N, C-alpha and C positions, 0 to 999 in steps of 0.2 A: 739793819736787821729787818725791822718792820716792813720796810720797802721790798726786801727780797722776798718775804713770805707772801705778800700781795702780788708780787710778780709771779711766784710759784702757783697761787691759786688761779691767777689769770690765765697761766699757760695750761692748767688742769682742767678748767671748767669746759672748754669745747669738747673735751673728750669723755665726759661723764654724763649720762642720761639715766633718769630714773625709770626702771622697769620692774618686772616681777621675776626676773630670771635670778637663778642661784649661781654664784661665782665663787670660784676657789683661787687660793693664792699660793704659789709655789715659792718657797723660802730660797731654794738653790738658784733659780733664775731670775727671781724678782719679778715674775710676770703672773698674770691672773689666767686660770684655767676653768672651764666649765665642767670638768671631770672630778673636781675635788670635793670632799664631803663638807668643807668649811662653808658656813652659811652667813650671809650678810643680813643683819636686821633690816637695813635699808638697802635693798638691792640696788646695785649699779652695774652697768655694763661699761667696761673700759676696754679701749683698744690694746692689744697685746704689746708689751715692752715699751709703753709710753710712760708709765709712772717712774722708772728709773730710781733715783734717790728719793723720791716722794712717797715711796710705799708705806712710810710710817705715818702718813696723814690718816690712813684708814687703820684703825686700832681695834674696833669692836667687831669681834666675830664670835659666832656660836654655832652649834650643830643644829641640824634640821630637828624639828620635833618629831618624836616617834608617831608612825601611823597608828590610828586606832585599831586595836586588835579586834577580831571578829568574835563575837560572843559565841560560846559554846551552845549548841543546840539550836542556833538561829535558823537553820534550814528546816529542822524538825518543826519548830514553831510556825514557820511560814507555810510549811506543807499542811500542817493541821489547820492553819487559818485558811488556806486555799480549799481544803475538802470542806470545811465548815460552810464556807461561802457556796460551794457547789451544792451541798446539801440543802442549804436555805433556798437557793435559787429552785432546786427541784421541788421542794415543798410548796414554794409559792406557785410555781407552774402547775403542780397537781391540784392545788386549791382553786386556782382560776379555773381549770378545766372541770373540776367537780362543780363549781358554782354554775357553769354554763350548761352542764348536763342535767343538773337537778333544779335549775332555777325556776321552772314552771311545772309544779306537780300536777296542775290540771290537764296538762297534755299527756301524761302518762295513761296508757290504756291497754286493755287486754286485747291482744291481736290474734291468737291462736291458742288452742289446747289440743292435747293428744291424751286419749284414754287407752289403758292396757288392752282393750279388745281390739283395737285398731293394728296391733302388731301381728304379723303373720305367726302362724303355729309353729311350735319348736319342732324341728326335723332331726330325728335321731340317725346319725352317720353310721352306716354299717362297714364302710370301706374308706380308706384314707384317700383313695383315688378320686372321690367325689368333690373335687375342689370347685368343679364348675357349678354345683347345686349350691355349694356354700356362698358362692360369689353372687349368685342370683338371690339368695336369702339376704344378703348384706345390702344389695342394691334396693330390694323391696323395703327393708327397714329403713334405709336412707330416705326413700320417698314418703315414708309415714310422716316424717317430721316437716314442718313447715319451712319454706325457703324465704329469708330475708335479705338475700345477697351476702355481702361481706360484713355485715354489723356483727361486732363481737358479742359473745353471749357469756352470762354468768349464771350458774344454777346454785340454788340455795336448798339445803337439805338439813336434816336434823332429827334427832329422836322426837317421837311423838310428845307434844306439850312442853317442848323445850324453849318456847318463845321465838319459833320461826316465823311465824306470821306476823307478830308484833315488830320483829326487827326488819321484815320486809316492808311493812308499811311505813315504818319510820325512815328507812332509806329512801324509799319513793317520795315521801312527804305527805302522805294521805292516809288518814285513819280507816277510811273505808275501802281501800284497795283490796285487801283480801279479808274475808270475815274471820275473826277470831273467836275461839271457844275453848272453854275449859275441857271439853271432850276432846280426847285425843283421835287422830285419824279423820280429820275433816277433808284434808286434801286428798284426792284420790287420783289425780291426774297430773300431767305436766301442763302449767298454765304459763304462756309466753306474754311478758309485759314489755312494750316499747317505751323507753324513757329517753328523752332528749329533744331539742329543738330542731336540728338539722342533722343530716345523714353522717356528716363528720364528727358529730357530737351526740351520737345515739348508742345506746346500749339496750340489749334484750336480756331482761331479768326473768330467770326461769324459776317458778315455784314448784318444787317437787314434793312428792308424798313423803310422810316421815316414817322411820323405821322403828323397830322395837317390838314389844310383846303384842301389840295391836296391829303391826304391819302385816301385809299380805305378799305372798309370792309374786303375783302378778304386777304389784307396785314396784317390787324390787327389780324384776326383769325389765319394766319400762325405764326405770332410772339407769341401769346397767346399759341397756342398748343405747340410750342417749349419750351417755358418757364414752361409750365405745366408738361410736361412729360419727358423732357431730364434729365437723370440722371447725365450726365457729366458736367452739368451747374454749374459754380462756382460764376459768378458774372455778373451782368448786368450793363454795362457801358451806361449812358444816357448823351447826350451833351446838352448844352444851350449856347447861343450866350451871351457872357459877357457884350455886350453893352446894350442888350434889357432885360426888366424885364419879368417875368414868365407871360405868357398868360393863358387862359382857358385851352387850349390843354395841356400845360406843367403840369398844377396842375392836370388835369384829369389823365394823363399818370403816373405822380408820385403816385397818391393814388391808381390808378389800380394796378400798379406794387407792391406797398406796401401791398395791401390787398391780392393779389395773392401769394406773398412770405410768409405772415403770415398764410394763409391757408395751404400753402405747409408745412411750418415749423410745424405747429400745427399737421397736419396729419401724419408726420413722426417721431414725438416725443413720440408717444405712441405705445406699443406692439401691440394693436388692430388695424385693419385697420381704424377705425374712432375713433375720441377722445371720451372720457367718456361724458355722457349726462350733467354733471355737468359743464364742461368745453366748451361745444359746443355752438355755436351761434344759438340762435333760427331762425335767419333769413338766415343762411347758408344752402345750400342744399348739396346734395351728389355730385353734378357736380363741386361744388367749391373745394372739396378736391382733391389733386394730388397724386395719388397713385405712389409710387416708391418702389424700392426694400429696404430691410432692411440694406443692407450693407452701404448704404449712409444715414441711419436714422438720424445720429447726425450732418450731414452736414448743415450748414446754408447758403443759397444764399444770397448775399449781394448786395447792390445797390450802385453804385459808380457814383456820379455826376461829370461832367467835364465841366468847363467854358472855351469855346473856343473863338478864335479871340479877345485875350487880347489886341493885337495891335490897335484895334479900341476903347479902352476905352479913356476917356478924358486925355489930357495931365496933367492937374492938378491932382496931386497924392492924394490929399485929397479927391476931387470928385470921383476919380476912386476907392479908397478904400470904400467910402461910397456906391457905386453901387455894389460892390462885396460883401460887408457885407449884403446889402439888398437882394441880390440873395440868399446867404447862408441861411439867416433867412426865406426867403420865402419857400425855399426847405424844410427846417427842420419842419417848420410850416404845410406845406401840409402833410408830413409824420406823424407828431404827431397827426393830426385830425383824420386819420384812425386809428392809434394806440389807440387812447382814445375809438373810438367805438368798436374796437376789444376787448380791455382790459375790457371793461364793460360787453362784452359778455363772459368774462372768459378765455381769451387766457392765461394770467398768466405772470410771471416774467421770465426774461431771464438771464442765466449766461453763458458767451461765454469765451472759452480759446482755442487759436490755432485751429481755424476752427471747433472746437466742441461746442455744445451748450447744455444746460439742462433747462428745464422748470419747474417752481415752481408756483403753483396756488396763485393768489392773492385774499384776501377777498375783496368784494365789499362793498359799503356804506350800502347796505340792509342787514338786519339781524345782525347788529353790537350792537344792544340793545340800551337803552336810554341814556346811558352815554355819556357825551361829550369827554371823554378821549378816549373811544373806536372808537368813530366816527372820532376823529382826527387822531388817529393811522391808521385807516383804509384808510383815506384820504392820509396820508403819504406814505402807502404803495402802494396806487394806483399811485400817482405821481412818486415814484420810479420805479414802474413797467413800466410806460410810458417811463421814460428816458432810462431804461436799454434796452427796446426793440428797441427804436429808435437808441441808440448807437451801438446795435448789428446788425440792418439791414442797416442803413445808414452811409456810410463812409464819411471821411472829403473830402469835394469838392476840386478839383484840378484845377488850373488856367493855361491855355496853350495858345500857339500861334505858328503858323507855318511860321511866317513872321518876328519874332523879333531876329533872329539869323542866321549867315550864316553857322554854323555848325549844331549841333543838336539843334533842334528847342526848345524854351521855354516851359518848363514844361513836356517835353516828357519822360525824364528820370525818372521822378517821376511816371509818368503813367506807364512806363514799370515795375518799382518796384512794383506798386500795382498790375500789372497783374500777376507777379511772385508770390507775397504773397497770392493773392486770389487762385491761384493754389496749394498752399501748399508746394512751392519748398524752 
């Protein structure tokens, strides 16, 4: 008997090789098949119909182990991880660009200035057909401002004595760049400062006169004409004292700037010089539109609030946070009020991606039929359009102070990154 078993093993050995394949066994035919679900712990490959009566030699079989189940939410986690990685890379890129632009404060210099008296006098239009005269005035105004090529520009404004000059000096990195004073109304012209080592890493920072009780009409006109006709403008920085709430001048300035930026954006988002009649505001005139060249047609000028003098906030953190949140809410509400009016006039929805924007008309509540569902959808589109436009124009406010750190002042690094990002670097 032992001899017979040895003979069987001798006959079986040439037909068995160790592999990593799965093998199944058919009880009816006595042969192995690769399509069965039976799993051999020690996988072997056997020629079909060669075992015959020796199929009892292989007795240990088991089912294949179950495949590991995919955890729920793994795609969302991967997506969040990817987005976080992208944000981190973007922040590192902006930080590197900001260091290159502001690495040598000694090279920052005043390159030009414009006074209100240099602007052409205001001409009162008697007839709407005087378009040629208006174009001539616009060309004359453009020639008043200096030309620096395609270097992007950032203008800084704010209520008188709101810490604008101190913020400007801290961003540039020099304490003596702009003289600071407790007396309001020291800045009475537009001063152009060039910052950066090379042309592809240069920014023009423009210091504007302050507004408020001590402001003057000629200062306001100088600022308006610059924002209206300057093609290199990328962002308007507006400063607010973090300790005080917004007053009527702050609200008026925010709404005036928002309306001006919306009219500029609307006028440059269409191929024709003026927007279609279906999207134009009935109350807007030709003077509200701000003609610019088509090369910057898709560029959207943004509004960046900066809360200064954070060192004057209450020592109680809860009270300080409450004041900051109140300021941010008031700023957004002031902008939303104007956007609501403009969207009712047919400005439309905004889609923004990397300093480029597209406009999509939004159906108003009028002409939506008598159905409640259509009216509800139109109202939802209207609210979504308001949020899109506000998010596109108004950036998140920044909190800064030039007295809270012995090194780089508090919040100034983030301001520099916003400057670089607004300039598309």
